[in-house]
C-alpha positions as CSV (number, residue, x, y, z in Angstrom):
1,M,22.4,95.1,-9.2
2,T,19.7,92.7,-8.1
3,I,20.8,90.5,-5.2
4,E,18.8,87.5,-4.1
5,I,19.1,86.9,-0.3
6,R,18.1,83.3,0.5
7,T,18.7,80.5,3.0
8,Y,22.0,78.6,2.4
9,E,21.7,75.3,0.3
10,S,24.2,72.5,0.3
11,H,25.4,73.3,-3.3
12,D,26.6,76.7,-2.0
13,E,29.3,75.2,0.2
14,I,32.3,75.6,-2.2
15,Q,31.4,79.2,-3.0
16,V,30.8,80.1,0.7
17,V,34.1,78.8,1.8
18,Q,35.8,80.6,-1.0
19,L,34.1,83.8,-0.1
20,W,35.1,83.5,3.5
21,T,38.6,82.8,2.4
22,D,38.6,85.9,0.1
23,C,37.3,88.0,3.0
24,G,39.9,86.8,5.4
25,L,37.5,85.0,7.7
26,V,39.1,81.6,7.5
27,V,41.5,80.9,10.4
28,P,43.4,77.8,11.3
29,W,41.4,77.2,14.6
30,N,38.0,77.1,12.9
31,N,37.2,74.6,10.2
32,S,34.9,76.4,7.8
33,K,33.2,73.2,6.5
34,R,32.6,71.9,10.0
35,D,31.1,75.4,10.9
36,I,28.8,75.0,8.0
37,Q,27.7,71.5,8.9
38,R,27.1,72.6,12.5
39,K,25.0,75.5,11.4
40,I,22.9,73.5,9.0
41,A,22.1,71.1,11.8
42,V,20.8,74.0,14.1
43,Q,18.5,76.7,12.8
44,P,19.5,76.4,9.1
45,E,16.9,79.1,8.3
46,L,19.2,81.6,9.9
47,F,22.2,80.9,7.5
48,L,21.8,83.3,4.7
49,V,23.5,83.8,1.4
50,G,23.4,86.8,-1.0
51,C,23.6,85.8,-4.6
52,F,24.2,87.7,-7.8
53,A,23.9,85.8,-11.2
54,D,24.1,82.4,-9.2
55,Q,27.3,83.5,-7.5
56,V,27.4,83.6,-3.7
57,I,28.8,87.1,-2.9
58,A,27.6,87.5,0.7
59,T,26.8,85.5,3.8
60,V,25.6,85.9,7.3
61,M,25.1,83.2,9.9
62,A,22.7,84.0,12.7
63,G,21.5,82.1,15.8
64,Y,19.1,82.6,18.7
65,D,19.5,80.7,22.0
66,G,16.3,81.9,23.5
67,H,18.0,84.8,25.3
68,R,20.3,86.5,22.7
69,G,20.8,86.4,19.0
70,W,24.3,86.1,17.6
71,I,25.9,87.0,14.2
72,N,28.8,85.2,12.7
73,Y,30.4,85.0,9.3
74,L,29.0,88.3,7.8
75,A,31.0,88.5,4.6
76,V,30.7,90.5,1.4
77,H,33.0,89.7,-1.5
78,P,35.7,92.4,-1.7
79,N,34.5,93.5,-5.2
80,H,31.0,94.1,-3.8
81,Q,31.8,95.9,-0.5
82,H,30.8,99.4,0.3
83,N,27.5,99.3,-1.7
84,G,25.1,98.5,1.2
85,L,25.1,94.7,0.7
86,G,26.4,94.1,4.2
87,G,23.6,96.2,5.7
88,R,21.0,94.3,3.6
89,M,22.3,90.9,4.9
90,M,22.1,92.3,8.4
91,D,18.6,93.6,7.8
92,E,17.4,90.1,6.7
93,A,19.1,88.4,9.6
94,E,17.5,90.9,12.0
95,I,14.0,90.3,10.4
96,R,14.4,86.5,11.0
97,L,15.7,87.0,14.5
98,R,12.9,89.3,15.5
99,A,10.4,86.8,14.1
100,A,12.0,84.2,16.4
101,G,11.3,86.5,19.3
102,C,14.9,87.7,19.8
103,P,15.3,90.8,21.9
104,K,18.9,91.6,21.4
105,I,21.7,90.7,19.0
106,N,25.3,90.1,20.1
107,L,28.4,89.7,17.9
108,Q,32.1,89.7,18.3
109,V,34.7,91.6,16.3
110,R,38.4,91.6,16.9
111,S,39.4,94.9,18.5
112,T,41.9,95.5,15.7
113,N,39.3,95.4,13.0
114,T,38.3,98.9,13.2
115,N,36.6,99.1,9.8
116,T,34.2,96.4,10.7
117,I,33.5,97.9,14.2
118,E,32.7,101.3,12.3
119,F,30.3,99.3,10.0
120,Y,28.4,97.8,12.9
121,K,28.2,101.2,14.7
122,K,26.7,102.8,11.5
123,I,23.9,100.2,11.5
124,G,23.0,100.7,15.2
125,F,25.3,98.5,17.2
126,K,27.1,99.8,20.3
127,V,30.2,98.5,22.0
128,D,29.1,96.7,25.1
129,D,31.4,96.9,28.1
130,V,32.1,93.1,28.4
131,V,35.0,90.7,28.2
132,S,34.5,87.9,25.7
133,L,35.7,84.5,26.9
134,G,35.8,81.3,25.0
135,K,36.5,77.6,25.7
136,R,37.1,75.1,22.9
137,L,35.3,71.9,23.6
138,E,36.6,70.0,20.6
139,P,39.5,70.8,18.2
140,D,38.6,72.0,14.8
141,E,41.7,70.8,13.0
């Protein structure tokens, strides 16, 4: 199966939101469409989609703040999981982050999501001994 990994384009929005829904990434406290709009306003070249036959079947949203890189919304459609596509999406995100000068990538995974934690460990990530804190600056309802 030939997958094209490319930068997100505005016509991808409906498919991307559906993919995130299918993968269980859509939660009430994050508005997916707003997240997309925010991302395309800042480093849109780090928002990637993986396409097969003009269908978006994978995404990854990366960012670099000058100190650390971050990964969000890594998703692979359930029908295409466990075939290396998640790793390929992460490889492309890493290539782009390295090109930007990024020295380290961080990401957050819910501690109960053990399968995803194991995936990241297999591709070289380690659990950092940190506490993740967050503060909502504006509601996403």
